[in-house]
PAZAPA-4460 file (N, C-alpha, C; in steps of 0.05 Angstrom, whole numbers, plus 32768, in hexadecimal, padded with zeros to 4 digits):
% residues 64
    n_x    n_y    n_z   ca_x   ca_y   ca_z    c_x    c_y    c_z   seq   type   mol
   800E   7FE1   7FF9   7FFF   8002   8002   8010   8014   7FFF     1      X     A
   8021   8022   8013   8026   8041   8014   8049   8031   801F     2      X     A
   8056   801D   8019   806D   800E   801A   8070   8008   803A     3      X     A
   805B   8004   804C   8061   7FFD   806C   8060   7FDF   8068     4      X     A
   8075   7FD5   8079   807B   7FB7   807A   8071   7FAF   808F     5      X     A
   805E   7F96   8095   8052   7F8D   80B0   8061   7F72   80AE     6      X     A
   806C   7F73   80C9   807A   7F58   80CF   8070   7F51   80EA     7      X     A
   806B   7F38   80E5   8062   7F29   80FC   806F   7F2D   811A     8      X     A
   8061   7F36   812A   8070   7F38   8142   807E   7F23   8159     9      X     A
   8091   7F23   8161   809C   7F0C   816D   8086   7F14   818C    10      X     A
   808D   7EF2   819C   807E   7EE2   81AD   8082   7F03   81C3    11      X     A
   809F   7F08   81C9   80A3   7F19   81E6   809A   7F30   81D5    12      X     A
   8096   7F40   81C4   8083   7F51   81C5   806C   7F5B   81CA    13      X     A
   805B   7F42   81C0   8041   7F3E   81BF   8040   7F3F   81E5    14      X     A
   8051   7F31   81F0   804C   7F2B   8208   8053   7F45   8218    15      X     A
   8060   7F56   8208   8068   7F6F   821B   804F   7F81   821A    16      X     A
   8046   7F82   81FB   802A   7F8F   81F2   8013   7F87   820A    17      X     A
   800A   7F72   8209   7FF9   7F72   821C   7FF7   7F6F   8237    18      X     A
   8011   7F78   8242   801C   7F7D   8261   8013   7F99   825D    19      X     A
   8022   7FA9   8251   801C   7FC8   8252   7FFB   7FD0   824B    20      X     A
   7FE8   7FB8   823A   7FD2   7FBE   823A   7FC2   7FBD   8254    21      X     A
   7FC8   7FAB   8261   7FB5   7FA1   827A   7FBF   7FBA   828F    22      X     A
   7FDC   7FC4   828F   7FDC   7FDC   82A2   7FCE   7FF2   829B    23      X     A
   7FCC   7FFF   8281   7FBA   8011   827B   7F9A   8007   8280    24      X     A
   7F95   7FF6   827C   7F71   7FEE   8284   7F77   7FF2   829D    25      X     A
   7F86   7FDF   82AA   7F83   7FEA   82CB   7F84   8009   82D5    26      X     A
   7F93   8017   82C2   7F94   802F   82CA   7F78   803F   82C6    27      X     A
   7F72   803D   82B0   7F52   8048   82A6   7F3A   803F   82C1    28      X     A
   7F3C   8026   82C2   7F2D   8016   82D9   7F2A   802C   82F3    29      X     A
   7F43   8029   82F7   7F48   803D   8312   7F3D   805A   830D    30      X     A
   7F4D   806A   82F4   7F3A   8088   82F1   7F20   807D   82EC    31      X     A
   7F0D   8072   82E3   7EEA   806B   82E6   7EE0   806D   82FE    32      X     A
   7EEE   805B   8310   7EE5   8052   8328   7EE8   8074   833B    33      X     A
   7F03   807C   8335   7EFD   8098   8346   7EE9   80A9   8336    34      X     A
   7EE4   80B2   831E   7ED3   80BE   830F   7EB6   80BD   8317    35      X     A
   7EAB   80A0   8316   7E9E   8098   8324   7E92   809B   8344    36      X     A
   7EAB   809D   8352   7EA7   80A2   8372   7EA4   80C5   8374    37      X     A
   7EAB   80D2   8360   7EAE   80EC   8363   7E93   80FB   834E    38      X     A
   7E85   80E9   8341   7E76   80F1   8330   7E5D   810D   8335    39      X     A
   7E53   8101   8354   7E45   8115   8360   7E4C   8132   8361    40      X     A
   7E68   8133   8368   7E74   8150   8372   7E7E   8160   8352    41      X     A
   7E85   814C   833D   7E88   815A   8321   7E6E   816C   831D    42      X     A
   7E73   8181   830C   7E5E   8192   8305   7E61   8195   82EA    43      X     A
   7E51   8192   82D3   7E59   8196   82B8   7E5E   81AD   82B1    44      X     A
   7E71   81B2   8298   7E7D   81CA   8294   7E68   81DB   8289    45      X     A
   7E53   81D7   827D   7E3D   81E6   8276   7E2D   81F7   828D    46      X     A
   7E2A   81E7   82A6   7E21   81EF   82C1   7E36   8201   82C6    47      X     A
   7E55   81FA   82C7   7E66   820F   82D7   7E62   8229   82C3    48      X     A
   7E66   8227   82AE   7E67   8241   8296   7E4E   8252   82A8    49      X     A
   7E3A   8242   82A4   7E1F   824E   82AE   7E1F   825D   82C5    50      X     A
   7E2C   8255   82D8   7E31   825D   82F6   7E45   8274   82EE    51      X     A
   7E5B   8270   82DD   7E65   828B   82DC   7E5D   82AA   82DF    52      X     A
   7E43   82A5   82CD   7E34   82C5   82C2   7E27   82C6   82D9    53      X     A
   7E24   82B3   82EB   7E12   82BC   8303   7E21   82D0   8319    54      X     A
   7E15   82E7   8328   7E21   82F2   8339   7E25   82E6   8354    55      X     A
   7E12   82D3   835D   7E17   82BD   8373   7E2A   82AD   836D    56      X     A
   7E37   82A8   8350   7E4E   8298   8356   7E68   82A8   8357    57      X     A
   7E65   82C1   8352   7E7A   82D5   8355   7E81   82DE   836F    58      X     A
   7E6E   82DE   837A   7E65   82E6   8399   7E77   82D4   83A5    59      X     A
   7E6D   82BD   839E   7E79   82A5   83B5   7E93   82A2   83B0    60      X     A
   7EA0   82AC   83A1   7EB8   82A4   8393   7ECB   82BC   83A4    61      X     A
   7EC2   82D1   83A5   7ECB   82E2   83B1   7ECD   82E1   83CB    62      X     A
   7EB6   82D2   83D7   7EAF   82D0   83F9   7ECD   82C2   8404    63      X     A
   7ED6   82A7   83EF   7EE6   8294   83F6   7F01   829E   83EE    64      X     A
***
């Protein structure tokens, strides 16, 4: 096609890639669990933008 040659992977390389994928999958699972735990505290970006235009939001920011 574009002059790209695909060669078969050696077993060692396949094993290393599988191990790396497992680590990344575990990391993503941990992040998903943390986000699920904090879901109630998270505010959607659209709501934050709407809050910025209100005077009560600005007053609350100045009070802290």
